[in-house]
N, C-alpha and C positions, 0 to 999 in steps of 0.2 A: 291947703289941708292935705295932710297925708292919707292916702288911702292904702291900706295894707291889703295884700293878696295872699299871704301866708304868714303863719305865726306858730311858735313853739313856745311853751312855758313850763317852768316847774314851780316849786313852791315859792322861790325867791327872785327869779330872774325870767325875763322874756327877750326873745329874738323875733323880729318880724321883717318882712320883706315888702317893699311897697311896689306899686305897679311899674316902676321904672327899673326894678331889680336892686335897688339899693337896700342895705341892711341897717336895722335900727335895734338898739338894745336898752333895756332899762331894768331897774331892780338892783339886786346886789351884784357888785362887781368883785367880790372876794374871789381870790384865785382867778381873776380875770374872766369870770364866767359870763359877765353881760357883753363881753366881746371888746373891751377897751384895754389897750396895753398899759395906760397909766393907772396908778393906784387910786381908786376913788373908794373911800372907806365909808362914807355917809350915805351911799346908795345913790341911784339916778331915779328921779321921781317923775320924769317924762320921756318919751322915746327921744334918743340921741343917735345921730346917724354913726355908724361904724365905718370908718375910712381906711384902717390900715392896710388892707388888701389892694386898694386901687393903685398904690404905687408900684405894686408887684405884678401889674397886669393880670389880676385874677377876676374871674366872675363868680359870685356865689350861686351854686346849684341847689343845694339841699343843706338844711340845718336842723339840729334837734338839741333841745335842752334836757339835761339830766339832773341828778341828785346834787352833785358839785361840780359840774362841767358844762360846756356847750361844745357840740362838734359841728363844724361848718365844712361842708365839701365845695371845693372850688374847682372851676375849670381855667386853664391857662389860656388867655386870649390868643397867644401866639400859635398854640396847636389847634385852635378852633378851626 
């Protein structure tokens, strides 16, 4: 079971962080706002893990959903 410790939402999309620091997104991915690089036009109806940043050695620090965007602030593992 996923236990979220932080969450941000707007009218049609949600980003949340679990206790392990992993990000999840769901809702509308129009303009990639749910956090997924691939086009998902039908929407995401349950939390789906966002993984694009893991191969870049980044750690999500903060995030915020807005009207038609999502902002995620990352820290580089190598500079930590």
